[in-house]
C-alpha positions in Angstrom: -152.3 169.5 88.0 -153.1 166.2 89.3 -150.2 164.3 91.0 -149.5 160.7 90.0 -149.7 157.9 92.5 -146.0 157.3 92.4 -145.2 160.9 93.2 -147.6 160.8 96.2 -145.9 157.6 97.6 -142.5 159.3 97.3 -143.5 162.5 99.1 -145.3 160.5 101.8 -142.1 158.5 102.5 -140.0 161.6 102.7 -142.3 163.3 105.2 -142.4 160.2 107.3 -138.6 159.9 107.4 -138.3 163.6 108.4 -140.8 163.2 111.2 -138.9 160.2 112.6 -135.5 162.0 112.6 -136.7 165.3 114.0 -136.1 166.1 117.7 -139.8 166.9 118.3 -140.8 163.5 117.0 -138.2 161.8 119.1 -139.4 163.6 122.2 -143.0 162.6 121.4 -142.0 159.0 121.0 -140.2 159.1 124.4 -143.3 160.0 126.2 -145.5 158.0 123.9 -143.6 154.9 123.0 -145.0 152.5 120.5 -145.8 149.2 122.0 -144.9 147.3 119.0 -141.1 148.5 118.9 -140.1 148.7 122.7 -139.0 145.0 123.4 -136.9 144.8 120.3 -134.8 148.0 121.0 -134.6 148.2 125.0 -133.6 144.7 125.7 -130.1 144.7 124.0 -129.2 148.2 125.5 -130.0 147.0 129.1 -127.9 144.0 128.7 -125.0 146.1 127.4 -125.2 148.5 130.4 -125.4 145.6 132.8 -122.2 144.1 131.3 -120.4 147.5 131.5 -121.3 147.8 135.2 -120.1 144.2 135.8 -116.8 145.0 134.0 -116.2 148.1 136.1 -116.9 146.2 139.3 -114.5 143.5 138.3 -111.8 146.1 137.4 -112.3 147.9 140.7 -112.0 144.6 142.6 -108.7 143.9 140.7 -107.4 147.3 141.6 -108.3 146.9 145.2 -106.4 143.6 145.2 -103.3 145.2 143.7 -103.5 148.1 146.2 -103.8 145.6 149.1 -100.7 143.7 147.8 -98.8 147.0 147.4 -99.8 147.9 151.0 -98.5 144.6 152.3 -95.2 145.1 150.5 -94.9 148.6 151.8 -95.5 147.6 155.3 -93.0 144.8 155.0 -90.3 147.2 153.6 -91.1 149.7 156.4 -90.7 147.0 159.0 -87.5 145.8 157.5 -86.2 149.4 157.5 -87.1 150.0 161.1 -85.4 146.8 162.1 -82.3 147.8 160.2 -82.2 151.3 161.8 -82.7 149.7 165.3 -79.7 147.4 164.6 -77.6 150.3 163.4 -78.5 152.4 166.3 -77.8 149.6 168.8 -74.3 149.1 167.1 -73.6 152.8 167.1 -74.6 153.1 170.8 -72.6 150.0 171.7 -69.5 151.5 169.8 -69.9 154.8 171.5 -70.1 153.0 174.9 -67.1 150.9 174.1 -65.2 154.0 172.9 -66.1 155.8 176.0 -64.6 153.1 178.1 -61.4 153.2 176.1 -58.8 155.5 177.7 -58.4 158.8 176.1 -55.2 160.7 176.0 -55.2 164.5 176.3 -52.0 166.7 176.2 -52.3 170.2 177.5 -51.1 171.4 180.8 -50.2 167.8 181.8 -50.9 164.5 180.2 -54.4 163.2 181.0 -55.8 159.7 180.6 -59.4 159.1 181.1 -62.4 156.8 180.5 -65.9 156.9 181.7 -65.0 156.1 185.3 -61.4 157.2 185.9 -59.2 160.2 185.1 -55.4 160.3 185.8 -53.1 163.3 185.1 -49.4 163.4 185.0 -48.0 166.9 185.2 -45.0 169.0 186.3 -43.3 172.3 186.5 -39.8 173.5 185.9 -38.5 176.8 187.3 -34.8 177.8 187.2 -33.5 181.1 188.5 -30.2 183.0 188.1 -29.7 185.6 190.9 -27.3 187.8 192.7 -27.9 188.5 196.5 -25.9 190.8 198.8 -24.9 189.9 202.4 -25.1 186.2 201.6 -22.6 185.3 204.3 -21.3 186.7 207.6 -18.4 188.3 205.6 -21.0 190.4 203.6 -20.1 188.8 200.2 -22.5 188.8 197.3 -23.8 185.4 196.1 -24.3 184.8 192.4 -25.8 181.4 191.7 -28.3 179.2 189.9 -31.0 178.4 192.5 -34.4 176.9 193.0 -37.2 178.7 191.3 -38.0 182.2 192.6 -41.7 181.9 191.7 -42.4 178.2 192.0 -40.7 175.0 193.2 -39.8 172.6 190.4 -42.1 169.5 190.7 -43.8 166.6 189.2 -47.1 164.9 190.3 -49.9 162.5 189.7 -53.5 163.4 190.4 -56.8 161.7 189.6 -60.3 160.8 190.4 -62.6 157.8 190.2 -66.4 158.2 189.9 -68.3 156.6 192.7 -71.8 157.4 191.5 -73.3 158.5 194.8 -74.8 161.9 195.6 -76.5 162.1 192.3 -73.4 161.0 190.5 -71.2 163.9 191.9 -69.2 161.8 194.3 -65.6 161.0 193.3 -62.7 159.3 195.0 -59.7 161.7 194.6 -55.9 161.5 195.2 -52.7 163.4 194.6 -49.0 162.6 194.9 -46.5 165.4 194.2 -42.7 165.7 194.6 -40.4 168.7 194.5 -36.9 168.5 193.4 -33.9 170.9 192.8 -33.5 171.5 189.1 -29.9 172.5 189.3 -28.8 169.0 190.5 -31.8 166.8 190.3 -31.9 166.1 194.1 -35.0 165.9 196.2 -36.1 169.1 197.8 -36.6 167.2 201.1 -34.0 164.5 201.9 -35.5 160.9 202.0 -39.0 162.1 201.3 -40.3 161.5 197.7 -43.7 163.1 197.9 -42.9 166.0 200.1 -45.5 168.4 198.6 -48.6 166.2 198.5 -49.5 162.7 199.4 -53.2 162.4 200.1 -56.5 160.5 199.2 -60.1 161.6 199.7 -63.6 162.0 198.4 -65.6 165.0 197.0 -69.2 165.6 196.1 -71.7 168.3 195.7 -73.3 167.7 199.2 -70.2 166.7 201.1 -67.7 169.1 199.7 -64.1 167.9 199.7 -62.4 165.8 202.3 -58.7 164.9 202.0 -56.5 162.8 204.3 -52.7 162.8 204.3 -49.9 165.2 203.7 -51.2 168.5 202.2 -51.2 172.2 202.5 -52.2 173.9 205.8 -55.7 175.3 205.6 -54.4 178.8 206.1 -52.2 178.6 203.1 -55.2 177.9 200.8 -57.4 180.6 202.2 -54.9 183.5 202.8 -53.1 183.2 199.4 -55.7 185.5 197.9 -54.3 188.4 199.8 -50.9 187.2 201.0 -49.0 187.5 197.6 -49.8 189.2 194.2 -49.2 186.1 192.1 -51.9 183.8 193.5 -55.4 183.2 192.2 -58.0 185.8 193.2 -60.6 183.6 194.7 -60.6 180.9 197.3 -61.3 177.5 195.8 -61.6 173.9 197.1 -58.4 173.0 195.4 -55.0 173.6 197.1 -53.4 177.1 196.7 -49.9 178.1 196.0 -47.5 180.8 197.1 -44.3 182.2 195.6 -41.3 180.1 196.4 -38.2 182.0 197.6 -38.9 185.7 197.4 -38.3 187.7 200.6 -41.9 189.1 200.7 -43.5 185.7 201.4 -42.9 185.7 205.1 -46.6 185.6 205.8 -46.8 182.0 204.8 -44.9 180.9 207.8 -47.6 182.4 210.1 -50.1 179.9 208.4 -48.0 176.8 209.3 -47.9 174.2 211.9 -45.5 171.6 213.5 -44.5 170.4 210.0 -44.0 173.8 208.4 -46.5 175.0 205.9 -47.9 171.5 205.3 -49.7 169.0 207.4 -48.7 165.5 208.0 -51.4 163.0 208.7 -54.2 165.6 208.5 -57.9 165.6 207.6 -59.0 168.7 205.7 -62.6 169.6 204.8 -63.7 172.4 202.4 -67.1 173.2 201.0 -68.8 175.9 199.1 -72.2 177.5 200.2 -73.0 179.7 197.3 -70.4 182.5 197.4 -69.2 181.3 200.8 -66.3 178.9 201.2 -65.8 177.1 204.6 -63.0 174.9 205.8 -61.8 172.9 208.8 -58.6 170.9 209.4 -57.2 168.6 212.0 -53.7 167.3 212.1 -53.3 164.2 214.1 -50.6 164.4 216.7 -48.2 161.9 218.1 -45.6 162.3 215.3 -41.9 163.4 215.7 -41.4 166.2 213.3 -37.8 165.2 212.5 -38.3 161.6 211.5 -42.1 161.5 211.1 -42.4 158.5 213.6 -44.7 158.0 216.5 -43.3 159.3 219.7 -45.6 157.3 222.1 -48.8 158.0 223.9 -47.2 160.4 226.4 -46.6 162.8 223.5 -49.7 162.2 221.4 -50.5 166.0 221.3 -47.0 166.7 219.8 -47.7 168.1 216.3 -51.5 168.2 216.6 -53.1 171.1 214.9 -56.7 172.5 214.4 -57.8 175.2 212.0 -61.0 176.9 210.8 -61.5 179.2 207.8 -64.2 181.1 206.0 -64.1 183.2 202.8 -66.6 185.0 200.5 -65.9 185.3 196.8 -67.7 188.4 195.4 -67.9 189.4 191.8 -64.9 191.6 191.9 -63.6 191.2 195.4 -62.8 188.4 197.9 -62.4 188.5 201.7 -61.1 185.6 203.9 -60.2 184.8 207.4 -58.6 181.9 209.3 -57.6 180.7 212.7 -55.1 177.9 213.4 -53.5 176.4 216.5 -50.6 173.8 216.9 -49.0 171.9 219.6 -45.3 171.9 219.1 -43.2 170.3 221.8 -46.2 170.7 224.1 -46.2 174.4 223.6 -49.1 176.3 222.0 -48.7 178.3 218.8 -51.6 180.1 217.1 -52.4 182.6 214.3 -55.5 184.4 213.2 -55.5 186.3 209.9 -57.9 188.3 207.8 -57.6 190.0 204.4 -58.8 190.2 200.9 -58.5 191.7 197.5 -60.3 193.9 195.1 -60.2 193.4 191.3 -60.6 196.5 189.1 -61.0 196.7 185.3 -58.2 196.1 182.8 -56.5 193.4 185.0 -55.6 195.5 188.0 -55.8 194.1 191.5 -54.9 195.1 195.1 -54.4 192.7 198.0 -54.0 193.4 201.7 -53.9 191.2 204.9 -53.2 191.1 208.6 -51.8 188.2 210.7 -51.5 188.0 214.4 -49.2 185.2 215.8 -48.6 184.1 219.4 -46.4 181.3 220.7 -45.4 179.9 224.1 -41.5 179.8 224.5 -39.0 177.9 226.7 -39.6 175.0 229.0 -43.2 175.3 230.4 -43.3 178.8 228.7 -40.5 180.0 230.9 -39.4 182.5 228.2 -42.8 184.0 228.0 -45.2 184.4 225.0 -44.1 185.8 221.7 -46.5 188.1 219.8 -46.0 189.1 216.1 -48.1 191.4 213.9 -47.6 190.9 210.2 -49.0 193.0 207.4 -49.0 192.4 203.7 -49.9 194.8 200.8 -49.5 194.0 197.1 -50.7 194.9 193.6 -50.7 193.2 190.3 -51.5 194.4 186.8 -52.2 191.7 184.2 -53.7 193.4 181.0 -55.4 191.0 178.7 -54.0 192.8 175.7 -50.4 192.3 176.8 -48.2 189.3 177.5 -46.4 191.3 180.2 -47.6 191.1 183.8 -46.4 193.4 186.7 -46.3 192.8 190.4 -45.4 194.8 193.5 -45.4 193.7 197.1 -44.6 194.9 200.6 -44.6 193.0 203.8 -44.0 194.3 207.3 -43.6 192.2 210.6 -43.3 193.5 214.2 -42.1 190.9 216.6 -42.3 191.2 220.4 -40.4 188.9 222.7 -39.4 186.7 219.8 -37.1 183.8 220.6 -33.7 183.3 218.9 -32.0 180.3 217.6 -28.7 179.1 219.0 -27.0 181.0 216.2 -28.7 184.3 217.2 -31.3 184.4 214.4 -35.0 185.2 215.0 -37.0 182.1 214.9 -39.6 181.7 212.2 -43.3 181.3 213.2 -44.3 177.8 214.2 -40.8 176.6 214.9 -40.0 174.6 218.0 -39.6 177.1 220.8 -39.0 174.8 223.7 -35.3 175.6 223.7 -35.6 179.3 223.7 -33.6 181.2 226.3 -33.0 184.6 224.8 -35.6 186.8 223.1 -35.8 190.2 221.4 -38.1 192.6 219.5 -37.7 194.2 216.2 -39.1 194.8 212.7 -38.7 193.3 209.3 -39.8 195.0 206.0 -39.6 193.4 202.6 -40.2 194.9 199.2 -40.4 193.2 195.8 -41.0 194.0 192.1 -41.5 191.3 189.4 -42.2 191.4 185.7 -43.4 188.2 184.0 -43.5 187.7 180.2 -46.0 185.0 179.4 -45.0 183.4 176.1 -48.1 181.2 176.2 -50.0 179.2 178.9 -47.0 177.0 179.6 -43.9 179.1 179.4 -42.9 182.3 181.3 -39.8 184.4 181.5 -39.4 186.7 184.4 -37.1 189.3 186.1 -37.3 190.5 189.7 -35.7 192.6 192.4 -36.3 192.6 196.1 -35.1 194.3 199.2 -35.3 193.3 202.8 -34.5 195.5 205.8 -34.5 194.6 209.5 -34.5 196.9 212.6 -34.1 196.5 216.3 -33.6 193.0 217.5 -35.1 191.2 214.5 -32.2 189.2 213.0 -33.3 187.4 209.7 -31.0 184.6 208.5 -31.2 185.9 205.0 -29.2 188.9 206.0 -26.4 186.9 207.6 -26.4 189.2 210.7 -26.6 192.4 208.6 -29.6 194.6 208.6 -30.5 194.2 204.9 -30.1 192.3 201.7 -30.8 193.2 198.0 -31.6 190.5 195.4 -31.9 190.7 191.6 -32.3 188.1 189.1 -34.4 186.3 186.4 -35.6 183.0 185.3 -37.6 180.7 183.2 -40.7 178.6 184.2 -42.4 175.8 182.1 -45.5 173.8 182.9 -46.0 170.4 181.4 
């Protein structure tokens, strides 16, 4: 059947359209483009792509500009924040510095006021005792009274320090004024002397140690307390020590005295630690009258002069100490050397023991001969951490040879003026004491005690009123503020 011309034209058009739209034909055209159609189709497409690239570049530049502006704002805010923090820090540091300079009050064992340079402390102690003592007079009567504290003398004081800044900032100026009074009537313990316990000034530092000038404890008191009585602190320190006050077994303290009793007048005292070692030296300037504390003139410059050396070692659970002191009293030489220590066991148990040897010239130009005493102390304490009760026992025994008597016939205490001695004697003195302390807290104690003293031979103690013994019992209350 013969196709018509119209039908052939339609079929040709359909085949041509199919070829143009087919992938194979498109691929063929890509590799073999027709010259007649390229300019008309490629030119608009290139222009469109160029415009898109230009638009993208413009958008990118705009975003970069925005980012730069944001970075500038961020840096400005950060700078402002740092400046604000610096100002606040400076204000805080300034406030802290000003606050540090302001006096601070602390109330504990004493009232303390301090700032960055100074510290001043007001403190005190009250001790009142009720007691009964046999053979209180020559008739053998028993005395029942309210008396000065058995354990401690009542006192008030002021002590402080001022930072000097030398020696790597460890050097301080230090001072102390302390007065003892009688609680039963409010009178001074020593007539016409306000600061009878302490009145000194000095300096302390890590390199120098501690140097004090004025009225203060004898050096021997501070070193021998660790074995002389059971109540004292267990280790030798640079600060002053303390003994019990009126109990009969504290006789050892008098062997550690000088022309002014158990305290120096006008003395220079040095102490320093060398690791576990503690060393000390003291010199009491002479030329003073013991009775009225006035200069007696160049001819008696050595009157009241004293020298002392001491050394101690503080172990982990034991301490040993020794001391030598010498004094000129009314141009006569008195001296003591002593050694002792303590051992601390577990559960608060401690034993103390010491020995003292005392010699003194007596009479005008030593006409009465030299006195020689040997004194021994032994004591124990039990202070359990789990109990508020503390327990103390002590014994002290003295053997005196060629000891001078007072005009009343009593044996002179150590380091008393022996220039008027005419009569001497030999004898023994033994004292025993037991004490129980109930510690309510760090500031308040209640206590009971009993002690007994016995003399033999020619030893005549004034506490026995000419008899050969006395018994004392009592109790009291002690408060620190």
